[in-house]
Structure formats: structure tokens, C-alpha cells
N, C-alpha and C positions, 0 to 999 in steps of 0.2 A: 587674508589681510596682511599687508606688509607695512613697514615704516621706513622713513629715510634716516640717514645717519644722524642728522641734527635732532630728530625726535628721539632716536635711540639713546643718544648721549644725554639728552635733557630729561629723560623720564625718571631718573633716580630709582626709587623703590616702588614706583607706581605699577599698577597692573597693566599687562600687555595682553590685549585680546588677540593672541596669535595662536597658530597651530602648535599643539604640544608635541612631545616626542612620540606620541602614539601610545604611550603607556605600556603596561604589561598585560593588557586585557586579552591578547591572543593566547596568553598562558592559561586561560580558562579551559582550553581544550585539553584532552587527556594526553599525558606524556607516553611515549612508547615504553612499554615494560621492558626492563633489563637492558635498555640501550646504554645506560651509564656504567662506568667502571667503579665498582664498589669495593675493590680489594684493598685491604689494609686500612689503617686509620689515617684520616686527614682532617684538618681543621683550618678554617679561615677566621681571622680576628680583625675586625674593623675598628680602627681608632677614629671616631668621628669628632672633628674639631669645629665646634659650634661658633658661628660668627663670621667665618670667612678668613682663612689663614692667608697672610700676605705672601704670595708666591714670589714677589720681587725681593723679599728678604729671606726666602727659603733657599733658592738657588741664585747666587749672586754672580754677575759677570766678573771674570778674573783676568782676562787678557787686558793689556794696558788701555787700549783705546775704549773698549766696552766698559771697563770699570770706571774710567774717568768720566764718561758720559753719564753712567748710572749715578756716580757720586755727585756730579754737578746737578742733576735733576733733583736728587734727594739730599741736597747739601745740608739743610737744617736738621734732618733726621740723622744723617751721618755724623754731624757735629754733636748732636745731643747724645748719641750712643758712644761717643768717645773713641778710644783706641780700638774697640771691638769691631768697628766697620772700616778700619784702615786696611788697605790691601794686604799689608804684611801680617795682619791678624787672621785673615781668612784661611780656610782649609781647602786647598785646591783638589778638585776631583780628577784624579789621574786615571784615564781610560785607555784600555788597550787599543781601541779604535775610535778616534775622534773625527773621522773623515767627513761625517755628515754635518759637522759644525765648522769645517774649514779651520781658520786661524782663531776662532772664538774658543775661549776656555771659561770654565765655571768653577765655583767654589761654594762651600757651605759656611755659614757663620760659625764662630768658635763655640757657640752654645750647643752645636750639633757634633761635638767631638766624637761621641760614641757612635752615632750614625755614620760619621765619616769613616771611622775605623771599620765598621761593618761593610760599608761600600767598598773600601779598598781591599778588604779580605774576600770579597765576592759574595757576601751574605745580604747585601742590600742593593737596590737599584732605585733610580729616580725615574718617575714617569712625568714627562713634561707636557704642560699645556693641555690638560684633560678637563673636560666639563660637559655639561648638557649641550648637545647640538644636534640638529636635524639632518643637515646636509652640508657639504663643503661651502664655507662662507668666507667672504672677505669684506673689508670696509667698503670697497667699490660696489659690491653686490648689494650691500645694505643701502648705500646711497642711491643706487638705481632702483630700489624697491623690487628686486627680482628674486629675493631669497626668503625662505622661511626661517625664523629663529624661535627658540623655545618660548613658551608663554611665561609672563611674570618674572622676567629676569630682574636680578638685584633685590628681590624680596626674600628675606631670610626663610620664612616658613615654606614658601613655595619652592625655592631652590633646594632646600633640605629634602623636601618630598620628592622633587624631580631627581635628585641624586639617588634616592633610595628606591623610588618606585616608577620613575619615568613620567610622572605626572605631577602637577602642582598640588597644593594642599587639598586634601580630600581623597587622595588615592588610598586604595585598600590593601594592595598586595605589594610587598617589596621583593626585589630580585633575590635577596638572600633566603627569604621564606619560600620562594618558588624553587630555588636550588634544593632546599630541604625536601620539598614535596617530590621533586623529581627523583632524588636519591632514595626516599622512602618507597616510591613506586618501583624502583629498581631493586629493592630488597635490602637496602642498608639499614642499620640500626635494629638490633634484635629486640630492643625494648620500645619499638615504635618510634615516633618522633617527639616523645615527651621532652627529651633533653637535646634534641638536634639543633635548636637555636636557643641561645642564652644571652640575656642582657644584664649588665650591671649598672648601666647609666640611664635607664629609663627610655632607651631608644627601642621602639617596638616595630615601627613600620618596615624598616629594612628587612627584618627577619620574620615578618608575618606572611604566611602563605595561605592557600585555600584550605589546607588541612594541617597547617603548622602554626602553633601559637608559641610565642617566646616564653621561656621559663625565666622568671625574674629572680636574680640573686639579690638579697638584701643584706648589706654588710657582710658579703661573702658567704652567706649560708641561708638556711631555711629557719624561720623564726618559730612557727607554731610547734613543730615537733620538739624543738629544744625546750620550749616552755613546759611541755608535757613531761619532760624528764624530771621536773621538780614536784610532780604530783604523784600520788599513789592510790591504789585501790579503786573504790567506786568513783571517787572524784575524777580520777584520770579517765575512767571509762565514760563518764558523763561529758567531760570536756571533749573527748575524742568524738563522741556521737554528735555533740553540738557543732564542732568545727567541720565535721564531714556532712553536716546537714542531713543526718540519718533520720531525724524526727519529722522531716517534711512529709505530710500526708495529703497534700492538695491534689486536685485533678487537673490543674492548669498545665498545658503542655510547656508553656514558657517556664513555669515554676519547676516542673520536673527536669527540664533541660538545665536550668540554673543549678538545681540541686546536684545533678550529675556532674556538672562542671566543677562545682565546689568539691565534691568527693574526689574527682580526678586530681584536682590541685592539691588537696590535702595529702593524698597518697603519693603524689610526686614529691612533695616536700619531705614526707617521711622517708621515702626511698633515698632522696638526696642526702638527708641528714645521716641515715645509716651508712651510706657509702662513704661519706666524708669522715665518719667516726672510725671506720675500719681501715682506712688507707694510710700510707706513709705521708709525712709532711714534706712540703717543698722547702728545701733549706736555703735557697737563694734569698739574699737580703734585698728587699724592694725598698725604694724611697718612700718615705711617709708623706705621700702627696695624693691628691685625688686620683690621678691616673695611675700612680704606682699601686694604690690599694686595689683598684679595679683589675689591673693586670695580674696582680697577685692572686685575686679570687679566680680569674680565668685559669691561671697556671694550676691552682689547686683542683679546679673542676676537671681540667684535662688529666690530671694525675689519677682521677677516679673513673676514667672513661670506661674501663672494663666492668666495674661494678654497676655503672649506669647503663651498660649495654649499648654504647654508641660507637659507631665506626666512622660517622661523618658528623661534624659539628660546625656551627657558625656562631661566633660570639660578637657582641657589639659592646664596646666601652666608649665613653665620651668625656670630653672636657670642654668647658666654655671659655669665654674671655677674648676671642679672636676678632671681635668687631671693633677694631682699633681705630676709631675715628679720631681719638685724642690720646695723648700720653703713650703713643706707641713705643717711643724710645725707652720708656721705663717698663712697660708691661710685656711687650712681645718677647724680649730676651728671657725673661723669667719663665714665660710659657714654653719657649723653645727648650729651655733647660729641663723643665718637667717632662716634656715629651722624650727628650734624649735619655734621661736617666731611667725612666720607666720602661722604654722600649728595650734598652740595653739589658736591664735586669730581666725582662721577660725572655729575651733571647738566651740569656745565661741559664734561666730556669729550664728552658727547653733542652739545652745541652745536658743539664742535670738529669732530666727525665728520659734522655735518649730519643727525643722527638724533634730535634732541630730541623730535620728534613721533611717532617710530616705536618708542620704547622706554618702557615704563612700569615703574617701581619701586614695590613695595608692601611693607609690613611685616606680620609675623605673629609670634605668640608663643603659648606654652602656654596662657596665660590672663591675666586682669588680676589685681589684688591688692585686698586689703581697704582700705576707707577707714579703718577703725580701725587704730591702731598697737599694736604689742606691746611697746613700750619704745623700741627704736631701729630698728625695721623694720616690715614689713608681712607678712601671710600670704597664702596662695593664694586667689585670687578666681575669677571666672568671665568675664563680659564684659570687653572691653577696647577701647581706642581706638587706631586705626592711621592711617598715612599712605599716600596714593597720590600718586606724583610723576611728572610728565612733561609734555611740551608738549601732548599730546592730552587731558590731564586737564582737566575743568571745575573749575578750582581756585577758591580763595577761598571755599570752601563747606564746611560740616559736613554730611555725609550721615548719615542715621540719627538716633538720639536720644542725648542725654547726660542721664541722670537727675540729679536734684538731689544735691548733696553733703551727705547727711544719712542718718539711720537711720530705719527703720520705714516707708518708703514702699513702694509696690506692687512695685517692682523691686529691693528690698533682700532678698537671700537670707540675710542675717545678716552683721553687722559691716561693712556696706557692700559686700558682694560683689554686683556688678551682674548681674541676670538679663538676658541678651542680648535685644535687640529687633531685631537683624539677625543672620541666620544666616551661618555660614561659606559655605554654599552660595550665598546671595545675593551675598556679597562676591566669591567666586570666579566666580560667574556673570557679574557685570558685567565682570570682567577677561576672561573667556572670550569674551563677545560682542565686545569690542573686538579681541581676538586673532584673531577671524574665525570662531568657531564659530556654527553655526546653532542654532535652537531644538531640533531633533531631537537633536543631539549633547549639548547641555546637559541635556536631559531624560534622556538615557541615562546620563550621568555623575552627575547629581544628582537622584535620584528624589524627594527631599524639597524641591526648590528652591522650590516655590510655597507651602509650608506656612506661612511667615511673612509672606506677602503678595507684593507686586510686587517684582521684582528692581530695584534702583536702577541708574541709569546715571551712572557717574562721568565720562563723557567728552563732549567737545565734539561 
């Protein structure tokens, strides 16, 4: 089934009974053993921005003509944001090679001063117009009803799941979890996959695999083993037996399986608590924000990687508030500042740990937003712009494309919703290649990876 452009634009957050991205179901087949590169330590850190981060206020047109048109379309938002969105306040992205954009130039808002510095120093890159997409698509193809698009576009839950797992809400396995499965099959992580995927923000789908379950950090650590430190003697032993479900005597297979999982969880918590108590502290000062606290917990977990027996790890942190239908001028700059301060602190902590080349941070979000404004905010979009940060990143570059800030062009799905020109599979595929996955593993995880063309290489 296909839809025309008028239906596409008018559907808002409604469900679309369209073909999905194909999901990650082909990954149920076995991965080739030892096909991946498991040498050394590497970690991926996903910063998921819930609500749909406004791509049009992330990378801003900077050449005179493009900026003036952008500012005209968004005049009330530009006015409400005061001097921060005047051209003189923006931070231009100076690239060694701007040939793919011709005379067009781009900038970051002043709230991204730290990310701008990382970009200019070669430690961060921008990935333009990435999102869930099945095949090369234009507005004309949508109008002609001759192209497939992902199902349930503009729905928060469904597009979050599609970003993480290639399918709408209800998907089981995320590509990060399948990365971990593949690395475990290749022999990475001497302690199995207990700590191969870790979440601090309650995001589980992205890093859930067939054989991999996320380890949940609560307030940066494991709670139950810490509670036991305050008890002694027989009481401590009884509490330990209780929390490990050692007293379970039933014959139910389900009950036995649950008891075994509880025991594994308790033992993992105990191991994590022991590792954290014997390691050195991360001395970098992190901002006291939701994202800052989460990335500090990730840095401390990375610091104990040897005690945890991990050579490959994937972390997910998250922050919300990006569904800026209203009060965007007041709320979005504050959110951008939190991202900037937390990511810069995390990068500094990796320098402290001597791992700046071994850890790559990347952003993701439900979708981008409309170029058009609805009064004092923006509505759900499609493609968006993201950051990849780390010493191994070939920074100072914009990968992919950034369509012009205007209406009616071939990549405008209506109201300035950008039709993606880079798929999530390509974005994740580049990360997976750096992580150590081979072509066989990537093809098994992403059956649609070549549909949009060659996978980019973000790394040195």
C-alpha cells in the first residue's frame, strides 16, 4: 500500500499501514563465528533524545541567502530566541572540504559551543538528514504513489522503536543488542555478555539481543549489594539467600527459569558493586544535570571495564523534552546546553582515562521536526541531523546531505519535513564497522543496509 503526498502530510501522528523497514528478523540466523574484529577495547554510547530533536535548529544555514530564508520562515521563533539566533551569534562550521554543498554554509547555535570546538578540532562530525527509510524517496514519488515509506511515521513510540530495532512498537531485538550478540559469538568479553550492554535511562530495546539483556544502572550503581554492606552475620546471609531466590523449591519450569535469572541478576549486581569499589574514580567534573549524571555513570563503568571482563560495550543514556510543539524558544536552548555540557565533560573523561580513541558517542532521536512553525513551536518531522563524537571519528565533516531550508523541494515531505537521504541502517552500519563487525554480521542485522547506497565511513 502507498499514499499520496496530501495524505502523507495530513496524517500527523496517525498509524500508516505501510511496509516496515523489514526489521531485524533476519538476524535470528546464526552469526559466522570469529568474523568480527574483537581486538582491544571499544564502546559505543548512544544519547537518545526523546521527543524528536529539531534538526532545523541543530544545524542552521549560515550563508547569507540561506540564513535569510531560514530566518524569514522561522521569524517568530528567531525573534523569541533573541540575539542567540542572529547570524552574528552562530558558530560557523569550517570544513576542509565543502564542495558537496557548493556555496551553502552551516553553523551550530551558540548553545553547542563545546560541540563546535570538538567539530573544529576533528573530534566530532555531523551526520545530516538521517532517519528510517526503505528506499530512495522524493516528494514526487510519494505524490505518484510509487514508493514505500516506513510504517507509522510521526508516531513517537513507533519511530523510537524503528530507530532502535527497524520495526514499529512491538519489536523485540535492537541493533545494539544484536551487535553485542555478534561480538559475543566472536569471542569478545571474557565475562560473557553480562555487562556488554548497559542502560542508565531505562532504554532497553536498542541494546536487547537474542542472547543479550541490558544491565540497568540505578543512580550510577547496583543497589542490593550496597544494602547488604550494612548488615552482618546471619541476617546478611538470609538476605542474600532471599535476593538470590535460593529458597525456591518449586518444580515449575517457568519458576525455575525466573529463579535462575534472579540469581544471575544478583550476582551481576554484586560483581559490578565489587568492581566499582576497587577502581579509581573519574575526576572529571560533570554537570549536575540528568544527562550529565548518566554520562558520568557511563564513564565510571568504562573505568572498571577490566574488572568487569568487557572488551566491547554499548551504553544507552537518554533525556526527554524534545517534543517542542510549544515554548520551543524557551525550552530547546536549555536542552541544547545540557547536551553540550554533558557530552564535552564525557569527552574530557575519556581523555582522562586514555580512551578517547576507543569510545564513540552518537545521538539519536524519534525524528526531526518541521521547518514550519505552529506559533511558538514545531511539529513532528522525519529526517534529522545528529552528532558522532570521539577521537576515532573523522571529524570536522558533515556526512550525508542537508537539504535547503525552504519548502517545495524534492526532499520536502510537507511543511519542511525532510525525507531522509541516509538510512538508520547506514548510520548504525558505520558505527558497527568501527565496533568490529564484519560485512556478514552487518548484512544479517540490517537486511536493507544497501538500499540507500554505500554505507558512509565516519572514522579515521
